[in-house]
N, C-alpha and C positions, 0 to 999 in steps of 0.2 A: 508398413510404415512404422517408424519409431519416432514418437513425439517427445523430444527433450527440450521444449521451449516453454515450459510451464511458468517460468518467471515473467513471461510476457502475457500469457493467459492460459489457464488450465484447459486441457482438451484430452479426451472428450468430456462433456458435461454429464452429470447424472441424468438418467432418463426422466426422473421426477421434475427436473428443472424445465425441460422442454414440454412435458405434459401439462404442467401448471400454466406455463406461458400461453400455450394454445388454448387451454380452458378459459383463461382470462379473456383472450381475444374473441372467443366464441360465446361465452356465457355471461361475463360481467364486465364488459369493456367500456363502461361509461367513464366520464371524466370525474375523478374523485374531488369532492369539495366544491363542485361547481353547480350542482343541481340537487333537487330533492327527490328525483325519481329513483326507481328501484336499482337500475344499473349503476347510477352514480353512487348511490349509497353502498352498494355491494363492493364497488371498487375502493371506496374510501375505507370500508371496514377491512378489506384485504391489505391495503397499504399500512393501516394502523397496526394490524397484527404483526407485520414484518418489523415495524418500529419497535414494538414491544419485545419481539424475539431478539433483535439486535441489542437493545438496551440491556436485557437480562444477560445475554451472552458476554457483553463487555463490561458488566459491573456497574451500571447506573440504574436508577429507579425511574427516572423521568423519560418515558417513551418519546415525548415531544422534543427532547434534546437530540434526537436522531434527525439529521437534515440530509435528505437524499440529494445526490448529485449525479452527474453523468459518469464520473470516474474518480479515481483518487486525485488526479491532477486538478480537477475542478474543486474537489474538497479542500485541497491544500491552498488553492487560490482564494477560496472563500474564507478559510481560517486565517491565513496570513494577512490578507488585505483587510479583513474584518477587524483585527486587533490593532493594526498599524496606526500610529499617530506621528505627526511631524516631530523630528528630533529623536525618535526611538533608535535604539541600538539592538541588533539581533546577534545571536550566536548560532552558527550552523556547523555541522561536521564536514570533514573533507571526504565523506562518502555519499554526499547528497546527490540525488537525481536532479535533473534540470527543473523538475516541477517545483522544487524548493529554491534552487540556486537562481534560476531566471526570475522567479517571482520576487525574491528578496532583492536581487540586483535591480530589477525594474522599479521597485518602490524607492530604492536609494536614489536612482536617477530622477524619478518623478517628484519625490517629496522630501529630499534632503536627509534621508535616514542613513545609517551606517551599519555595517556588519563585520564580524570577524569569524574566522574559521578555526575550529579546533581539530586536532588529530584524533581520529577514532580508531586507528589501528594499534594504538598503545594499549597497555593493560588498563583495566578499569580505573585503578587508583591514579595512574599518571594522567589519564584522560580527564578525570574529575578535577585533579589539581590544575590542569591547564584551563578547564572551563572556569574555575573560580578566579584564576589569575586574569582571564580575559574579560570577566564581567566588569561593567562600568556602573556608575550611579544611575545612569539612564538606560541600562539594558532592560528591555521589555520582555523578551522571550528567548527561550532556547527552542530551536526548530531542528529536529534531527530524525533520521531514519531509525527504525527499530532493527531491521535486518537489511543488510546491504543487498542491492539488486545484482551485484556482480561477484561477490566473494562471500565465503562463509563467516562473516563477522556479525554477531548479534550484540547490540548495545544493551547495557544494563538499565532498562527504562525505569525500574523502581528506584535505583540509586540516583539517577538524574532527576527523577520526579521529587525525591526527598530533598535534594539540593534546591530545586526550584521552590518548593514549599518554604524552606528556610529563608531563601532570599526574596520571597514574594514575587517570583517570576512566573510568567505564563509558560506552559510547556506544550508544544505542538509536536505530535508524533506522526511520522509518515510510516504507516503500517502496510505499505503496498505489498511487501513480501512476507508479512507475518500474520496479518489478521486471518484467523481461522486455523493457523498452524501452530503458533506459539501462544503461551499463556499471557493474556492481557486483561487486566482489570483496571478500568480507568480511575476509580476512586482509590483503590489500594495503591496504585502505582504513581499517583500524583499527577496524572495527565489532565491538562486543561481541555485539549481538543485532540481527538484521535481521528486521523484521516485514512480512509481505506477504500480499496476497490471491491466490488462484488465479484469480479470475474476471475480472480486468481485463487487463493487458497480457501475462499468461501464457495467456490464452484458455481457461482451464479453466471449470468450472461454478460457479455460486453455491453457497455452502456449503463452499467449500474455501479454506484459507489455511494459513499456517505461520509459526513462529518459527525462524530459523536462528541457531544459537549458534556463536561462534568456536571453533576447535579447542582453544584454550587457556582456554576459559571455565571458571571455578571453580564447579561446581554445588554444592559443599558449602555455599555461602553463598546458594543460590537456593531460595526457598520455593515449593512448589506452591500454587496457588490453587483448584484443582479436585480434589475428592476422590471416590474410589469404586474400583471394580474396575479392574484393569489386567492381569489374568491372571497376576500374579506375586506371591509373598509374601503370599498372601491372609490368612494368619493374623495378620499384623502390623497394628498400629493406625495406622501412618504410611504415607505414600506413598513414602518414601525420596527419594533425590536422584540417581537414575540415569536419564539420558536414553535414549530418549524416554519409556519406560514410566511413570516417576514423574510425568510431566506430561501424560499422555494418558488421564485417567480415563474409563472407559466405552468403548463401542464406537466406533471411528473410522469416519468416513464413507467406507468403501472405494470405492463407486462414484464419489464426488466426487474422491477422491484419484487414482484411475486416470484419471479425466477430466482432472485437472490434469496428470498425467504426459503425456497426449496433447497437451494444450495446449502444454506445454514442448517437446515434440517438434516441433510446428508452428513454434514460435519458432526452434528450432535449424535446421530445414530451410530456413525463409525467411531465416535469419540475422538475429540481433538488430540488428546495426549497420545492415543494410539496412532493417529495419522502422523504426528510429529515423530514418534518412534520409528515408524515404518520408513518415512522419507529419510530420516537420519541413517537408517541401515543402508538404504540405497546409496546415499552420499558416501558413507564409509567404504562400501563395496567398490564404488566407482573410483574413489580416491586411491584405494589400494591397487586396483587393477591398472589405472592409468600411470601410476608411479613406476610400473614395470616396462612401459613402452619408451624406447629411446627417442630422444629429440622432443619430448613433451615436457613442458614446464607448467606446474600448478602454482597459481598465485594464492598465497596464504594457505598452503597445504597442511600446516600444523594444526589447524582448527579441527576439533573433534565433534563439532556439531554444525549441521547445515542441511540445506536442501538443494544446493547448487554448487557448481565448480566453474572456475575460470581458467582457460588453457591458453598457453602460447606454444610456439613451435620453433625449432631451429631450422632456418633455411627456407621457410615457406610462410606466407602471410595467412593468419587465421581466417580472413575473409575468403581466401582461395580454398582453404580446407573446408569451410562451411559450404561452399559451392559444390565441392566434390561429394560431401556427405549428402547434400540435397539430391544429387543425381542418383544416390543409392537409397533414397526414401527416408533419410534421417533428418529430422527437423531440429535445428539448433539456431543460435543467433550469434553472429560475429559483429565486431565493430566497436563503437564507443558506448552503446547501450544507454544513450541519453544521460551518461554520468561521467563527464570529462574530469570532474574533481576526483572521483574515485579511481579512475584510470591513472591519473597523475600520482595519486597516493600510492598505488600499487606498482607503478613503474612499468606499465604495459607497453608504452610507446604509442598508445592510441588505438590499438587494435588487438582484440583477444576474442576467444571463442567461449561462449557460455553454454553449459548444459544444466538443465534444471528439472527437478522431478515432481511428481504428484502421486496421489494414491492410485492413479490409473497405470503407473509404470510397474515393471517387475524386474527381478535380477537377471533373467535371461536376456532382456533388452540391453543391459549394460555390457554383457559379454559380447553380444553381436556388435554393439557400437564400438567397443574397443578393437575388435577385429577389423571392422571396416575403416576405422580411424587409422590404424597402423598401416593399412594398404594405401590410404589417401595421402599419407605424409611420406 
């Protein structure tokens, strides 16, 4: 089997991830923050250790500003709904995943907010000029992906963050494809809230994700969107505004969180910059090889940095090609990839085939893939 669907979730996971998850469930599987017995305290300590590790990795000092969620989608919903006030205006890019688009559009329907879309495939200067042009007096936030989930476009988060600081805007970053792979420092880059999954380039398990808030984030103006028990102030009718407990209603997924912690440890040991360099080498190798195959179209092939490629074909639907590849044991993803805005921006016609890499892939797999693909089309 060749697994080229890492933008959906990395596979396989490091053995340390599975080992620690099993150890959690057999040795310290209490409910963190709910009881004073040994198992509960051990689970709480393990969860807090992962908070500390994530905070350090992404450039914040306050471990409590890491709020665990089920995935990146849940983190984006938490972040966007938490900052939203009636009458707000948002700016999003035309590469956004439905996690952003549907959440923002839903708020506009429900609460009378508005949003505009800026073009992210332009060069950085043109993109920033359009962002400034589309800002309004009541613009509250820019919400944008860091790295597209369907093409090798990486947005300049530090430049956007600097713009947001000047304009006193909030900046929410969707790091679904970048957290663990590309350099991100929340305080340096001017990010208000970083939303990320644990199960992609951080090599943790599915069911893990988080929202990381800047050290100076004002939680007094942030509204919880999930309600229930959190082990504190149980007699009160409100969740409060204290991170992380006010925003983690219910039992957190301790096995998934400690698995995420081990995934992060894997990234640290391998060194993030080396993982980035390695995946980029795979990307460039695949790009060069695929450009030699007749009837293959690469979307945004001029990009020199990336970890995924989007393909179209002359005379055959990408979804059909994906089926043929699956029959040969090659895992890819075709369709809209939950990103209709991005497909429109790239002009794919609504169907394309994505291949995406991780540290677990190798150059020989690319050559095999290219050979099987050529036969498939």
